[in-house]
C-alpha positions, 0 to 999 in steps of 0.5 A: 500500500502507499500511505497518503501524505499528511500536511507538512509541519516543517518551518516555513523558512525550510519550505521556502529553501527546499522549493528553491533548491529542488528544481536545480538539484540535478544541475549540481547535486554536490553543491545543492547537497552541501546547501541542504545540510547547512540549512538543516544544521541549526535546526538539528543542533537545537532538536530534542535529545534528552532521555537517550543514552548514546554509545559510540563505535561498537565494533561488529567486525575487525575493520576500522569502519565495521563499527556502529553507534547505539541510541537507546531510550533510557530504561528501554527493555524489549524495544523495537530496533531500527538500524540505519545504513548511510549513503555515500556513492559507495566510495565515501560517507560515514555514520556521522557526516557532520555534527548532526547527521545521521545521528538525527535519524536514530535520535528521532527513533529513540525519542519514539521508543525504539533502539536506534543503530547507526551502521558504518561499513567498508568502502570501495574500491578497497571493499567492492561488491558485495562487501557493503552487503556483507557488512550489513549482514555482519552488523545484523548478526551483532545486533541479534547477539547484543541488542537485548543488552541495550534494551532492544528486541532482536526479533523486531528489527527493521533495516533502513538504508539511504542511497548507497546504504539502501543498495547494500540493504537491498543486496543483503535482503534479495541478492542470491550472492548473500544466500549464505547469510541469514536474513534477520530483519523483519522488514526493510525501508529503502530511501532514495536507494540506488537499486540499479547499477548503471554507468549512464551519462546522467548518473553523477555517481557513475564512478562510484558505481564502477568502483563498487560494482565493477565496470565490465559492461552493462549486462554485468552491472545489471546482474549485480543490481538489486532490482534484478533480484527483487523477485527473490525478496521475502521481506516486507519493504517500504520504498521511499524517494524524494521529489528531487532526486539524484538522476534516475533514483526515483525511476529505479525506486518505482522499478524495484517496487513494481518488480516486488509487486509482480513477484509478491502479488501485491504492491509494497508500501511506497511514498514520494516526499514532495519538495524534498531532495536526496539529502533533505529526505534524511536531514529532516529527521528530528525536526518538526516535520515527522511524516516519514518517520511516522510512516516508517513506525507504522510500517514497522508495527505492521511487519512486527 
C-alpha cells in the first residue's frame, strides 16, 4: 500500500529553501547537497535529545569502519530496533557526516521508543561488491547477539538504508550472492536507494558505481543490481524517494517496487516526499516535520 501524505509541519523558512533548491538539484547535486545540510544544521543542533543514552563505535567486525553507534531510550527493555545504513556513492560517507547527521535519524527513533543503530561499513574500491552487503549482514548478526543488552528486541528489527546504504540493504535482503547469510530483519525501508547499477551519462555517481560494482559492461552491472533480484525478496519493504532526486533514483525506486509487486502479488508500501531532495529526505529527521518517520513506525508495527 502507499500511505497518503499528511500536511507538512516543517518551518516555513525550510519550505521556502527546499522549493528553491529542488528544481536545480540535478544541475549540481554536490553543491545543492552541501546547501541542504547547512540549512538543516541549526535546526538539528537545537532538536530534542534528552532521555537517550548514546554509545559510540561498537565494533561488529575487525575493520576500522565495521563499527556502529547505539541510541537507546533510557530504561528501554524489549524495544523495537531500527538500524540505519548511510549513503555515500559507495566510495565515501560515514555514520556521522557532520555534527548532526545521521545521528538525527536514530535520535528521532529513540525519542519514539525504539533502539536506534547507526551502521558504518567498508568502502570501495578497497571493499567492492558485495562487501557493503556483507557488512550489513555482519552488523545484523551483532545486533541479534547484543541488542537485548541495550534494551532492544532482536526479533523486531527493521533495516533502513539511504542511497548507497539502501543498495547494500537491498543486496543483503534479495541478492542470491548473500544466500549464505541469514536474513534477520523483519522488514526493510529503502530511501532514495540506488537499486540499479548503471554507468549512464546522467548518473553523477557513475564512478562510484564502477568502483563498487565493477565496470565490465552493462549486462554485468545489471546482474549485480538489486532490482534484478527483487523477485527473490521475502521481506516486507517500504520504498521511499524524494521529489528531487539524484538522476534516475526515483525511476529505479518505482522499478524495484513494481518488480516486488509482480513477484509478491501485491504492491509494497511506497511514498514520494514532495519538495524534498536526496539529502533533505534524511536531514529532516528530528525536526518538526515527522511524516516519514511516522510512516516508517507504522510500517514497522505492521511487519512486527
